VOGU-3710 file (C-alpha; in Angstrom, 3 decimals, decimal comma):
1> xxxxxxxxxx> 17,571/-18,297/-6,448  16,034/-21,340/-4,795  14,490/-24,352/-6,533  12,290/-22,267/-8,847  14,927/-19,551/-9,266  17,684/-21,944/-10,353  15,484/-23,543/-12,998  14,295/-20,144/-14,243  17,845/-18,770/-14,474  18,989/-21,887/-16,339
11> xxxxxxxxxx> 16,101/-21,504/-18,793  16,695/-17,769/-19,245  20,377/-18,358/-19,979  19,449/-20,953/-22,614  16,786/-18,628/-24,079  19,177/-15,670/-24,287  17,216/-13,473/-21,886  19,427/-10,563/-20,851  21,984/-11,339/-23,564  20,978/-8,552/-25,961
21> xxxxxxxxxx> 22,629/-5,165/-26,278  20,250/-3,505/-23,829  19,149/-6,579/-21,881  19,997/-7,648/-18,341  18,660/-9,881/-15,568  18,621/-8,965/-11,869  18,391/-11,761/-9,284  18,190/-11,203/-5,542  18,255/-13,712/-2,684  19,472/-13,137/0,857
31> xxxxxxxxxx> 19,912/-16,862/1,685  23,081/-18,925/1,661  23,382/-22,369/0,095  22,800/-25,341/2,420  23,556/-29,018/1,916  19,826/-29,808/1,711  19,537/-27,505/-1,347  21,835/-29,652/-3,484  19,178/-32,289/-4,229  16,891/-29,888/-6,083
41> xxxxxxxxxx> 18,811/-26,717/-6,944  21,082/-27,917/-9,718  23,141/-24,752/-10,238  24,834/-25,455/-6,886  27,529/-27,962/-5,946  29,053/-29,183/-2,681  31,840/-26,576/-2,822  29,215/-23,812/-2,942  27,728/-24,598/0,494  27,792/-21,448/2,630
51> xxxxxxxxxx> 27,999/-19,077/-0,336  25,199/-16,706/-1,345  22,618/-18,275/-3,645  22,248/-15,178/-5,826  25,946/-14,762/-6,688  26,506/-18,486/-7,197  23,436/-18,882/-9,409  24,424/-15,817/-11,451  27,906/-17,239/-12,034  26,436/-20,600/-13,094
61> xxxxxxxxxx> 24,075/-18,860/-15,550  27,037/-17,064/-17,146  28,784/-20,411/-17,646  25,714/-21,584/-19,583  25,565/-18,375/-21,659  28,620/-16,122/-21,649  26,611/-13,277/-23,212  24,036/-12,969/-20,454  24,301/-9,788/-18,393  23,202/-10,632/-14,885
71> xxxxxxxxxx> 23,296/-8,598/-11,691  23,101/-10,382/-8,341  21,922/-8,841/-5,073  21,455/-10,143/-1,532  18,507/-8,050/-0,338  14,956/-9,183/0,251  12,285/-7,273/-1,668  10,432/-5,768/1,261  9,148/-2,402/2,556  12,393/-2,061/4,528
81> xxxxxxxxxx> 14,446/-2,119/1,307  12,464/0,403/-0,724  15,497/2,693/-0,634  17,295/-0,010/-2,662  14,416/-1,170/-4,843  13,307/2,399/-5,503  11,407/4,195/-8,272  14,394/4,075/-10,600  14,828/0,333/-10,125  11,179/-0,501/-10,855
91> xxxxxxxxxx> 10,884/1,964/-13,740  13,777/0,280/-15,560  12,213/-3,193/-15,475  10,410/-4,713/-18,430  8,880/-7,424/-16,287  9,151/-9,540/-13,127  9,394/-13,314/-12,765  8,674/-14,447/-9,208  10,402/-17,413/-7,558  9,181/-16,855/-3,989
101> xxxxxxxxxx> 8,233/-19,319/-1,275  5,749/-17,380/0,890  2,484/-15,537/0,387  3,375/-12,185/2,081  6,375/-11,737/-0,246  4,262/-12,640/-3,275  1,596/-10,128/-2,286  4,201/-7,395/-1,788  5,834/-7,935/-5,198  2,359/-8,139/-6,729
111> xxxxxxxxxx> 1,475/-4,743/-5,216  4,672/-3,177/-6,603  3,992/-4,566/-10,078  0,501/-3,047/-9,905  1,892/0,283/-8,737  4,548/0,431/-11,476  2,401/-1,389/-14,083  4,871/-4,176/-14,758  3,959/-7,642/-16,089  4,464/-10,420/-13,549
121> xxxxxxxxxx> 4,871/-14,168/-14,067  3,973/-15,859/-10,792  4,610/-19,529/-9,987  4,774/-21,886/-7,046  5,066/-25,562/-6,176  3,634/-27,781/-3,452  4,995/-31,295/-3,719  3,605/-32,752/-6,954  1,383/-29,701/-7,512  2,373/-26,448/-9,188
131> xxxxxxxxxx> 0,836/-23,383/-10,767  1,758/-20,540/-13,089  -0,173/-17,260/-13,289  0,217/-14,546/-15,933  -0,371/-10,971/-14,738  -0,418/-8,275/-17,436  -0,991/-4,577/-16,676  -4,465/-3,270/-17,518  -5,543/-6,654/-18,956  -5,613/-9,309/-16,196
141> xxxxxxxxxx> -6,398/-9,673/-12,536  -3,487/-9,651/-10,098  -2,099/-12,351/-7,818  -3,881/-10,766/-4,849  -7,277/-10,559/-6,577  -8,145/-14,101/-5,562  -6,750/-15,395/-2,283  -6,089/-19,033/-1,477  -8,110/-20,400/1,458  -6,405/-20,123/4,843
151> xxxxxxxxxx> -4,427/-23,187/5,864  -6,421/-25,296/8,311  -4,917/-25,141/11,779  -5,127/-27,642/14,606  -7,912/-26,732/17,071  -6,344/-25,261/20,201  -8,292/-27,627/22,447  -6,971/-30,656/20,561  -3,374/-29,430/20,590  -3,290/-28,497/24,283
161> xxxxxxxxxx> -5,414/-31,233/25,876  -6,515/-33,984/23,488  -3,836/-34,781/20,864  -4,273/-38,010/18,918  -1,524/-37,834/16,259  2,196/-37,117/16,357  1,609/-33,969/14,293  -0,503/-32,589/17,161  2,305/-33,133/19,673  4,902/-31,629/17,298
171> xxxxxxxxxx> 2,857/-28,437/16,955  2,433/-28,385/20,745  6,208/-28,720/21,199  6,863/-25,979/18,635  4,505/-23,718/20,592  6,295/-24,686/23,823  9,654/-23,737/22,267  8,326/-20,284/21,425  6,809/-19,776/24,880  9,966/-20,807/26,739
181> xxxxxxxxxx> 12,761/-19,411/24,587  11,456/-16,778/22,139  8,735/-14,743/23,850  10,525/-14,198/27,210  13,349/-12,335/25,488  10,912/-10,221/23,480  8,913/-9,236/26,567  11,901/-8,464/28,791  13,762/-6,523/26,101  10,793/-4,236/25,500
191> xxxxxxxxxx> 11,333/-2,985/29,049  15,144/-2,992/28,912  15,255/-0,920/25,719  12,714/1,672/26,855  11,766/1,552/30,566  10,085/4,967/30,413  7,958/3,942/27,441  7,045/0,661/29,159  5,734/2,394/32,271  4,075/5,147/30,243
201> xxxxxxxxxx> 2,061/2,517/28,394  0,918/1,100/31,742  -0,362/4,513/32,828  -2,925/4,358/30,017  -4,258/1,021/31,288  -7,148/1,505/33,741  -7,326/-2,164/34,767  -4,720/-2,440/37,501  -4,685/-6,259/37,224  -3,307/-5,946/33,683
211> xxxxxxxxxx> -0,600/-3,555/34,906  0,387/-5,826/37,782  0,547/-8,875/35,517  2,759/-7,042/32,992  5,158/-5,844/35,679  5,173/-9,257/37,416  6,083/-10,924/34,118  9,046/-8,602/33,584  10,114/-8,967/37,221  9,968/-12,749/36,974
221> xxxxxxxxxx> 11,931/-12,873/33,720  14,630/-10,410/34,780  15,074/-11,265/38,464  13,189/-14,294/39,827  13,945/-16,809/37,067  17,373/-15,470/36,103  19,904/-18,313/36,480  23,367/-17,732/37,859  24,971/-20,925/36,581  24,408/-23,907/34,316
231> xxxxxxxxxx> 23,323/-25,846/37,427  20,449/-23,398/37,933  19,415/-24,068/34,329  19,369/-27,824/35,028  17,012/-27,288/37,980  14,756/-25,137/35,797  14,705/-27,754/33,017  13,866/-30,539/35,482  10,946/-28,486/36,859  9,741/-27,951/33,293
241> xxxxxxxxxx> 9,689/-31,718/32,770  7,663/-32,185/35,955  5,200/-29,426/35,034  4,657/-30,388/31,385  4,664/-34,175/31,437  3,491/-35,001/34,949  1,622/-32,226/36,748  -0,299/-30,933/33,714  -1,487/-34,478/32,947  -2,469/-35,062/36,589
251> xxxxxxxxxx> -4,393/-31,779/36,514  -6,209/-32,827/33,341  -7,176/-36,180/34,899  -8,291/-34,390/38,069  -10,771/-32,335/36,036  -11,707/-35,157/33,641  -11,146/-38,516/35,447  -10,625/-41,707/33,468  -14,063/-43,001/34,501  -15,910/-39,807/33,605
261> xxxxxxxxxx> -18,929/-40,135/31,321  -19,744/-37,653/28,572  -23,114/-36,052/27,887  -23,944/-38,964/25,572  -23,432/-41,504/28,356  -20,217/-42,874/26,846  -16,793/-42,733/28,454  -15,285/-39,245/28,122  -11,882/-40,756/27,271  -12,884/-42,634/24,150
271> xxxxxxxxxx> -12,804/-42,230/20,367  -10,303/-39,526/19,378  -9,678/-38,599/23,031  -6,751/-40,774/24,072  -6,523/-41,216/27,874  -3,223/-39,721/29,084  -0,876/-40,888/31,791  1,757/-38,830/33,640  5,448/-39,615/33,207  7,881/-40,262/36,040
281> xxxxxxxxxx> 11,368/-38,891/35,413  14,154/-41,429/35,009  17,774/-40,492/34,297  18,175/-43,851/32,537  15,579/-42,903/29,924  17,300/-41,247/26,920  14,116/-39,343/25,980  13,846/-37,802/29,456  17,497/-36,796/29,465  17,308/-35,400/25,921
291> xxxxxxxxxx> 14,539/-32,997/26,953  16,295/-31,809/30,120  19,692/-31,349/28,479  18,453/-29,329/25,492  16,105/-27,303/27,706  19,119/-26,515/29,911  21,230/-25,396/26,957  18,494/-23,208/25,430  17,519/-21,629/28,772  21,169/-20,748/29,405
301> xxxxxxxxxx> 21,337/-19,220/25,924  18,320/-17,005/26,651  20,172/-15,524/29,636  23,495/-15,395/27,743  25,317/-17,781/30,082  28,395/-19,647/28,802  27,184/-23,017/27,553  29,568/-26,008/27,680  29,184/-28,864/25,199  26,366/-31,346/25,706
311> xxxxxxxxxx> 28,608/-34,004/27,306  29,714/-31,536/29,995  26,117/-30,456/30,572  25,179/-34,130/31,005  27,988/-34,664/33,536  26,847/-31,620/35,529  23,185/-32,591/35,313  23,267/-36,252/36,425  23,995/-35,663/40,158  21,479/-32,810/40,291
321> xxxxxxxxxx> 18,761/-34,872/38,633  19,368/-37,924/40,823  18,794/-35,988/44,038  16,038/-33,712/42,722  12,786/-34,092/44,668  9,746/-32,593/42,914  7,107/-30,872/44,994  3,977/-32,963/45,560  1,229/-32,332/43,019  -1,580/-30,091/44,275
331> xxxxxxxxxx> -4,713/-30,046/42,084  -6,125/-26,629/41,179  -9,736/-25,655/40,682  -9,417/-24,561/37,071  -11,469/-24,989/33,924  -10,296/-27,298/31,145  -12,673/-27,417/28,164  -14,142/-30,775/27,252  -14,145/-29,927/23,551  -13,467/-27,079/21,114
341> xxxxxxxxxx> -16,359/-24,679/21,682  -16,836/-25,505/25,359  -16,791/-21,913/26,565  -17,992/-22,394/30,144  -15,505/-20,658/32,421  -15,270/-21,504/36,106  -11,740/-20,227/36,741  -8,817/-18,725/34,793  -6,541/-21,131/32,859  -3,475/-22,485/34,700
351> xxxxxxxxxx> -0,716/-19,946/35,107  -2,853/-16,990/34,096  -4,297/-14,206/36,215  -7,972/-13,428/35,794  -8,093/-9,849/34,505  -11,069/-8,504/36,385  -11,920/-4,861/35,991  -10,944/-3,246/39,266  -10,295/0,281/40,491  -6,773/1,231/41,454
361> xxxxxxxxxx> -6,810/0,609/45,224  -4,035/2,016/47,411  -2,780/-1,506/48,145  -2,584/-2,427/44,471  -0,913/0,845/43,559  1,630/0,296/46,325  2,330/-3,221/45,096  2,719/-1,924/41,545  5,104/0,833/42,661  7,139/-1,695/44,662
371> xxxxxxxxxx> 7,568/-3,995/41,658  8,413/-1,057/39,389  11,088/0,149/41,830  12,469/-3,384/42,080  12,997/-3,867/38,350  14,149/-0,249/37,866  16,764/-0,773/40,574  17,884/-4,080/39,051  18,276/-2,437/35,653  20,238/0,490/37,125
381> xxxxxxxxxx> 22,515/-1,882/39,050  23,249/-4,375/36,287  23,060/-2,160/33,192  21,159/-2,638/29,964  23,568/-5,095/28,354  23,563/-7,388/31,397  19,763/-7,336/31,714  18,953/-7,955/28,068  17,832/-11,455/27,141  18,502/-13,290/23,891
391> xxxxxxxxxx> 15,469/-13,559/21,620  15,916/-17,061/20,199  14,281/-17,399/16,795  13,389/-20,909/15,689  15,827/-22,072/13,024  15,204/-25,530/11,613  18,265/-25,761/9,344  21,073/-25,420/11,922  21,694/-28,900/13,380  23,964/-27,514/16,104
401> xxxxxxxxxx> 21,511/-25,094/17,750  19,359/-27,760/19,459  16,035/-26,347/18,287  14,861/-29,469/16,454  16,420/-31,655/19,187  14,351/-29,940/21,885  11,137/-30,007/19,865  11,642/-33,687/19,001  12,242/-34,597/22,656  9,265/-32,555/23,897
411> xxxxxxxxxx> 6,981/-33,894/21,176  7,902/-37,524/21,835  7,413/-37,172/25,598  4,023/-35,630/24,939  3,286/-38,549/22,615  4,188/-40,978/25,427  1,687/-39,197/27,660  -1,078/-40,071/25,197  0,143/-43,410/23,822  0,968/-41,971/20,386
421> xxxxxxxxxx> 3,806/-43,503/18,304  6,906/-41,288/18,443  8,650/-39,627/15,488  12,274/-39,082/14,492  13,977/-35,709/14,011  13,467/-35,655/10,241  9,683/-35,948/10,558  9,661/-33,429/13,407  11,718/-30,980/11,341  9,376/-31,343/8,374
431> xxxxxxxxxx> 6,234/-30,676/10,427  7,569/-27,976/12,779  9,377/-26,203/9,931  6,376/-26,542/7,596  8,562/-28,167/4,951  6,830/-29,412/1,820  9,029/-31,991/0,080  10,235/-30,430/-3,159  10,127/-32,409/-6,407  12,554/-31,238/-9,043
441> xxxxxxxxxx> 10,311/-32,745/-11,749  7,463/-30,468/-10,692  9,799/-27,478/-10,577  11,235/-28,168/-14,038  7,766/-28,592/-15,550  6,215/-25,412/-14,147  9,242/-23,223/-14,923  9,003/-24,483/-18,498  5,416/-23,217/-18,630  6,561/-19,890/-17,119
451> xxxxxxxxxx> 9,175/-19,465/-19,831  6,625/-20,203/-22,555  4,613/-17,275/-21,210  7,814/-15,200/-21,125  8,275/-15,827/-24,854  4,735/-14,554/-25,450  5,421/-11,411/-23,420  8,572/-10,700/-25,448  6,632/-11,246/-28,677  3,831/-8,921/-27,446
461> xxxxxxxxxx> 1,164/-11,536/-28,022  -2,504/-10,760/-27,348  -4,029/-11,766/-24,019  -5,894/-14,653/-25,673  -2,587/-16,476/-26,259  -1,525/-16,503/-22,581  -2,366/-19,362/-20,242  -2,497/-19,824/-16,511  -1,448/-23,393/-15,688  -2,169/-25,814/-12,856
471> xxxxxxxxxx> -0,463/-29,210/-12,739  -0,602/-32,184/-10,409  1,882/-34,873/-11,375  0,465/-37,315/-8,818  -2,826/-37,672/-10,725  -1,536/-36,720/-13,392  -3,386/-33,575/-14,385  -2,601/-30,444/-16,411  -5,183/-27,661/-16,583  -4,727/-24,496/-18,681
481> xxxxxxxxxx> -7,001/-21,469/-18,630  -7,058/-17,939/-20,012  -6,118/-15,226/-17,480  -9,140/-13,473/-15,997  -9,857/-9,817/-16,684  -9,554/-7,422/-13,737  -12,855/-6,689/-11,970  -14,478/-3,319/-12,699  -15,226/-0,901/-9,850  -17,646/2,004/-10,366
491> xxxxxxxxxx> -17,085/5,469/-8,941  -20,841/6,000/-8,675  -23,579/3,544/-9,659  -25,771/4,407/-12,615  -28,776/4,593/-10,293  -29,281/4,992/-6,565  -32,207/3,397/-4,819  -33,515/2,642/-1,383  -33,763/5,966/0,476  -35,767/9,163/0,426
501> xxxxxxxxxx> -32,561/11,172/0,310  -31,456/9,244/-2,748  -34,811/9,871/-4,426  -34,658/13,600/-3,796  -31,182/13,861/-5,311  -31,837/11,794/-8,435  -31,380/14,764/-10,743  -28,029/15,849/-9,272  -26,693/12,268/-9,300  -27,717/11,717/-12,902
511> xxxxxxxxxx> -25,834/14,845/-13,946  -22,667/13,837/-12,083  -19,863/13,171/-14,625  -18,658/10,172/-12,584  -21,912/8,207/-12,854  -21,336/4,896/-14,644  -17,577/5,422/-14,962  -15,341/2,610/-13,736  -11,757/1,668/-13,005  -9,728/-1,448/-12,211
521> xxxxxxxxxx> -6,899/-2,285/-9,839  -4,424/-1,121/-12,521  -5,761/2,428/-12,653  -4,382/5,325/-10,672  -4,979/9,058/-10,621  -1,762/10,841/-11,618  -1,118/14,409/-10,534  1,897/16,214/-11,920  2,187/19,988/-12,336  5,940/19,902/-12,931
531> xxxxxxxxxx> 7,012/20,907/-9,426  6,482/20,275/-5,712  3,278/22,082/-4,686  1,578/22,780/-1,364  -1,255/20,778/0,173  -3,750/23,525/-0,680  -2,605/23,565/-4,308  -2,665/19,754/-4,410  -6,289/19,584/-3,223  -7,324/22,235/-5,756
541> xxxxxxxxxx> -5,442/20,695/-8,682  -6,917/17,259/-7,928  -10,454/18,670/-7,771  -10,075/20,524/-11,068  -8,600/17,531/-12,894  -10,690/14,650/-11,584  -13,994/16,306/-10,565  -13,716/14,982/-7,000  -13,020/16,584/-3,628  -10,577/14,843/-1,307
551> xxxxxxxxxx> -12,045/14,448/2,190  -9,282/12,241/3,603  -5,768/11,425/2,449  -3,173/9,033/3,860  0,225/7,587/3,000  0,477/4,001/4,215  -0,865/4,013/7,766  -0,240/7,767/8,272  -3,184/10,151/7,998  -2,027/13,211/6,049
561> xxxxxxxxxx> -5,200/15,237/5,605  -8,709/15,366/7,040  -10,846/18,427/7,816  -10,751/17,515/11,523  -6,994/16,885/11,585  -5,270/19,672/13,504  -2,471/20,705/11,155  -0,479/23,919/11,683  -1,769/26,650/9,377  1,664/26,893/7,746
571> xxxxxxxxxx> 1,448/23,224/6,731  -1,104/23,985/4,028  1,287/26,338/2,209  4,633/24,522/2,411  5,713/22,110/-0,371  4,009/18,789/0,154  7,197/16,701/0,422  8,573/19,083/3,065  5,310/18,845/4,995  5,526/15,036/4,884
581> xxxxxxxxxx> 9,052/15,152/6,253  8,598/17,810/8,963  5,181/16,825/10,300  5,028/13,076/9,697  8,656/11,907/9,437  8,105/10,543/5,917  11,461/10,932/4,204  11,526/10,585/0,424  15,031/9,731/-0,720  16,937/11,553/-3,460
591> xxxxxxxxxx> 15,976/8,949/-6,074  12,243/9,201/-5,397  10,207/10,998/-8,035  6,677/10,406/-6,810  4,668/9,324/-3,807  1,375/7,409/-3,656  -1,591/8,429/-1,535  -4,806/6,672/-0,578  -7,780/9,039/-0,688  -11,469/9,156/0,170
601> xxxxxxxxxx> -13,478/11,496/-2,040  -16,853/13,120/-2,597  -18,132/13,960/-6,060  -18,802/17,578/-7,010  -22,523/16,891/-6,500  -21,844/15,895/-2,881  -22,068/12,107/-3,348  -19,738/9,956/-1,274  -17,598/7,824/-3,600  -17,187/4,307/-2,162
611> xxxxxxxxxx> -13,771/3,601/-3,699  -11,147/5,629/-5,552  -7,909/4,479/-7,238  -4,630/5,426/-5,534  -3,260/8,878/-6,299  0,307/9,182/-7,616  1,796/12,612/-6,985  4,886/13,356/-9,078  6,919/16,041/-7,360  10,139/15,762/-9,379
621> xxxxxxxxxx> 10,681/15,912/-13,115  9,173/17,682/-16,092  5,444/18,033/-16,481  3,963/15,501/-18,857  0,866/15,714/-20,983  -2,221/15,935/-18,804  -3,946/12,614/-18,260  -7,666/12,554/-18,960  -10,233/12,620/-16,193  -11,801/9,270/-15,237
631> xxxxx> -13,599/7,761/-18,198  -15,669/4,671/-18,806  -14,047/1,247/-19,041  -10,812/0,188/-17,415  -8,571/2,935/-18,774
//
């Protein structure tokens, strides 16, 4: 119920969708309303800030049309919520209208609509651009059939060593935030939650350097770097300033001096490579203090220390910062690439250990055992709750958490290093949070096109009447096109060429009933004998019905059957759903009626079939009329 969702719900209420005797609309959104939403999500008002979007939008739709029957939920549609959005939920739907803001969610809903054969109206906006796609079971391609090109990322070399725009330094600062405040908690908590599992995983690693580095990281996070007070956090933040904005720049200039010439005879620091200069800390500089203060607050939060307000942190920090004496810079003999693609390696990157393959010497094993005992003892002494670190997730929309403040300060200091104009917090928030400015005009236009297609679905129009739409109001441009048919996939090609083995088996291939038969992404192979059967019975029933032999079967990422898979002999004779539960931990809830499998098959003539539709096994409910074996076309 965001920008697209509000407009769609408004339109549906005006159209009378869900207002009939048997009609209803279900809307789900786990987000709460924020002040920034009010400029483009017109079902919300100032008094709604903090309330759930789904319930508020549903109430607003009922004001528009008192007859609409609308159910609001606050769950994301995701694999984790399949016990909520189960078979019964999807079976009851007549169609789905997406109003999502990310590709993974779109792909997941698209896959469910394929599985349950439900029409889907997909739409999205990007500033002045928008699109609408019509997806109709058996007739059109799906959302996932054609993927958008990957978003271009900033080259790592540019971001880390040679930035030339403020966007480069913002992405660098966002990466720094993750490295300092998100990843440490994740790494330490993996050990705290399961020490035995952590050490067991190290036993499988033959390279002792990798083991030592992993244990050293945990030891450093839990013991060495652990602050005891807010003053300790100030010292840590001041050292971070020295490392990031002074020493790292001095190291870069040590490897690539300002007078260095490139391979072309021109100055190395020219063109897009802006020559950097190290910063010298000054308590009178607001930018310097901003970085140290927010770094102090966030570091204290990682270690769950009580954090006073920023004014108190400033008062505690000033005397510490004024007497702080940084250690003299000592250049290291490390490799810093001159450009993206410079792969010459003379030494490991700063702060990293070179992972050379080495046998487990007695000295290394002793060092490893010593570190293991040290962190085990610390955990036993302090307890799990005291050792756990906070895993700070970046949140751009909370102005009180300091995330955007830290990233803005770090980005602007990095910009000063390279003589790049600085940016304010709004620009930093937009870039680091990947915010595309929303235009309500674009949203209103594309949702209007979506609802035109919804009318056609309700009227059961032919595919020729539907239109996919692309608009760009900045040009302006409106392009409409007929939805594409789903691509055909053949079980076995009509002819096989290119090998002696293929030539010798021409007769058997030609007589194979699967030759020349095809399917599309909408097809599946249903198997329903009216009850829950065993694996042996399943394999036999599938072979008899579809003229194929299953050679491998899986559910999600779990391998269920393969001739080489060592299953207990009793597994082949127990009901399939019980086998899934007992042997693989796959629990099918009380509302589930069927389960989908991915299979690899051979034809009855021994030909390997490159691709087979998913298999839907119905284990609950009455037996229906037998579906035909694979036939030509897309049926």
